[in-house]
N, C-alpha and C positions, 0 to 999 in steps of 0.2 A: 403470537405475543412478542412484542419487541423487548429486547434485553434492556434492563435498567442499568444505566451507567452512573456510578457514584464517583465523586471527586474527594480525595483524601490528601491531606498534607503528608509529607514523608514520615514525620515522627508519629503521627496518628496511625498511618498505615502500618508502621513497624509494630506499634503496640497492639494493633488489631489484626495482625496477620492471620491467626487461626480463623477468625470470623470472615475475613476476606477470602480465604481459601475455600471455606464452606460456601460462601456466596458464589464463587466461581464455579464450584461443582453444581450449583443450582442454575447456572447460565447467566449470572450477572457479572458485569465487567466493572473494574475500578480504575480510574485514572489517578495516578499518583503525582502530586505536584510538589515543587520546591519553590518557596517564595511566591506561590500563586501561579507558577508557570508549569504546565504539564511536562513531565519528563519520562514517564513510563506508564505502561498499562498492564494490569493484571486481568487476563481474559480467560474465559473457559477454553480448555484445550481444543475443543472442536473449532472455535473461532481462530485459534492460533494455527491449526492445521490448514484451514481454508486459506489463510493469508500466505502461508508458505507455498501452497500449490499455485497460487496466482502470482506469477513472477512479473516484475515490472518490465516495461518495454524499452527502457532507456539503454540497456546493454546492447540492443540491436541497432541503435541509432548509427547511421553511417554504414551499416553492413551491406547496403546495396551499391556501395561505391564501386565503380567499374562495371556496373551492370549494363550500361549503355555504350561501353567501349571507352577508348581513351578520351574521346570528345563527344559529349552528349548533344552538341548543337545539331548535327545532321539528323540523327534519329528523331529528336524532338520536332524539328522543322518538318520532317516527313509526316509525323503524326498530326501536326497542326494543319498541314496541307490536306490530309485526308478528311479532317473534321470540317474544313472550309468548303468542301465540295457539296 
């Protein structure tokens, strides 16, 4: 069964926090908005744990720099030549 996601304004969420916590315990998420714009999410702890374990890949961007040596032209040309055969 898919989790139900509810949207609440910040003031409404503040006033209903005990109910929203109970809903999170039951597996339901709440998006909290300010002036109609989403700013936070109250999610079940299992969903939070899953999001923490799945790390974004952006920090590894550029980590292969230097992998082909100082100049990647020769190794890449060699690979292209192999594929052209």
